[in-house]
C-alpha positions as CSV (number, residue, x, y, z in Angstrom):
1,M,-8.6,-26.5,0.9
2,K,-6.0,-25.0,-1.4
3,K,-2.5,-24.5,-0.1
4,P,-2.3,-20.7,-0.5
5,A,-5.5,-20.2,1.4
6,F,-4.3,-22.6,4.2
7,Y,-1.0,-20.7,4.5
8,F,-2.7,-17.3,4.5
9,L,-5.0,-18.5,7.4
10,L,-2.0,-20.0,9.2
11,I,-0.1,-16.7,9.0
12,I,-3.1,-14.8,10.3
13,F,-3.5,-17.3,13.2
14,L,0.1,-17.3,14.2
15,S,0.3,-13.5,14.0
16,G,-2.7,-13.0,16.2
17,C,-4.3,-10.8,13.6
18,S,-8.0,-10.9,13.3
19,T,-9.2,-12.1,9.9
20,T,-11.7,-9.3,9.7
21,D,-9.0,-6.6,10.2
22,T,-6.6,-8.2,7.8
23,D,-9.3,-8.7,5.2
24,R,-10.3,-5.0,5.6
25,I,-6.7,-3.9,5.1
26,I,-6.3,-6.2,2.0
27,V,-9.4,-4.5,0.5
28,L,-8.1,-1.0,1.4
29,E,-4.7,-1.8,-0.2
30,D,-6.3,-3.1,-3.4
31,Q,-8.5,0.0,-3.5
32,W,-5.4,2.2,-3.0
33,M,-3.5,0.5,-5.8
34,E,-6.5,0.8,-8.2
35,A,-7.0,4.4,-7.3
36,L,-3.3,5.2,-8.0
37,V,-3.7,3.8,-11.5
38,K,-6.9,5.8,-12.0
39,K,-5.4,8.9,-10.3
40,D,-8.4,8.9,-8.0
41,T,-7.3,11.2,-5.2
42,V,-10.7,11.2,-3.5
43,V,-10.4,7.4,-2.9
44,I,-6.7,7.7,-1.9
45,S,-7.4,10.6,0.5
46,G,-10.0,8.5,2.3
47,I,-7.4,5.7,2.8
48,L,-4.6,7.9,4.0
49,D,-4.3,9.4,7.5
50,Q,-3.9,13.2,7.8
51,A,-0.4,12.6,9.0
52,F,0.6,10.1,6.3
53,I,4.2,10.1,5.2
54,L,5.9,8.3,2.3
55,N,9.6,7.6,2.2
56,G,11.8,5.6,-0.1
57,S,15.1,5.8,-1.9
58,S,14.9,9.6,-2.2
59,S,16.2,11.8,0.7
60,I,12.8,13.6,0.6
61,N,9.8,12.4,2.5
62,E,6.4,13.1,0.9
63,T,3.6,14.4,3.0
64,R,0.0,13.4,2.5
65,S,-0.7,16.5,0.4
66,Q,2.4,16.0,-1.7
67,Y,1.6,12.3,-2.3
68,L,-1.9,13.2,-3.4
69,E,-0.5,15.8,-5.8
70,T,2.0,13.3,-7.2
71,S,-0.7,10.7,-7.5
72,A,-2.8,13.0,-9.8
73,M,0.1,14.0,-12.1
74,A,-0.9,13.9,-15.8
75,E,2.7,13.1,-16.7
76,R,2.5,9.7,-14.9
77,N,0.5,6.7,-16.1
78,L,0.6,3.4,-14.3
79,E,-0.3,-0.1,-15.3
80,P,-2.5,-2.0,-12.8
81,L,-0.6,-2.7,-9.6
82,I,-0.7,-6.1,-7.9
83,L,0.7,-6.5,-4.4
84,N,2.6,-9.8,-4.0
85,N,4.1,-11.7,-1.1
86,R,1.8,-10.0,1.3
87,E,2.5,-10.4,5.0
88,Y,0.7,-8.8,8.0
89,S,1.9,-8.3,11.5
90,V,-0.6,-6.9,14.0
91,H,0.3,-4.9,17.1
92,G,-2.9,-3.9,18.9
93,N,-4.5,-1.1,16.7
94,T,-1.5,-1.0,14.4
95,V,-0.7,-3.4,11.5
96,V,2.5,-3.6,9.5
97,S,1.9,-4.8,5.9
98,T,4.9,-5.9,3.8
99,G,5.2,-7.3,0.3
100,S,6.4,-6.4,-3.2
101,T,5.0,-5.0,-6.4
102,E,6.2,-3.6,-9.7
103,F,5.5,0.0,-10.8
104,T,5.1,-0.2,-14.6
105,G,4.0,2.6,-16.8
106,A,5.2,5.8,-18.4
107,W,6.5,9.1,-17.1
108,K,6.4,12.0,-19.6
109,G,6.1,9.4,-22.4
110,N,9.1,7.4,-21.2
111,E,8.3,3.8,-20.2
112,F,9.5,2.5,-16.9
113,S,9.3,-0.7,-14.8
114,V,10.5,-0.6,-11.2
115,P,10.2,-3.6,-8.9
116,V,9.9,-2.6,-5.2
117,R,9.5,-4.0,-1.7
118,Y,7.0,-2.0,0.4
119,T,6.1,-1.5,4.0
120,F,2.7,0.1,4.9
121,V,1.8,0.9,8.4
122,W,-1.9,1.0,9.2
123,M,-3.6,2.3,12.4
124,K,-7.1,1.9,13.5
125,K,-8.6,5.3,14.4
126,N,-12.2,5.7,15.4
127,G,-12.9,2.2,14.1
128,E,-11.4,2.8,10.7
129,W,-8.1,1.6,9.3
130,K,-5.9,4.4,7.9
131,A,-2.5,4.2,6.2
132,I,-0.1,6.3,8.3
133,S,3.2,5.5,6.6
134,A,4.6,3.9,3.5
135,H,8.1,3.0,2.6
136,L,9.3,1.8,-0.8
137,S,12.6,0.3,-1.6
138,E,13.7,-0.5,-5.2
139,L,14.8,-4.0,-5.8
140,D,18.0,-4.7,-7.6
């Protein structure tokens, strides 16, 4: 067994998180990041809860509808996003996902690269996992 797979399984075992639930959230997160790059708001809206909220370094929280609008902006182009250093903590029907990524792309023709830490909060509703909250913090 490769070491990364062993540590991943150990983290799941120690956290009490079911492999099935964690695996499903990993798939959803990967779909979410891919949909952001493609500006696919249909996929994103299926992942986000109706009460989804995004907050970060700005003093303004984005609602679900604002986030979907921002995700579709023609002025923004993202390179593929890879979530790194993923960790999951389960609390009944809620999972907290943390890690890091780097938003790289262009905004109105100006290139950018912003490394961030993220926290996603997932809740299982009617048998489906939905993202209910996200927080992004820019790394120095």
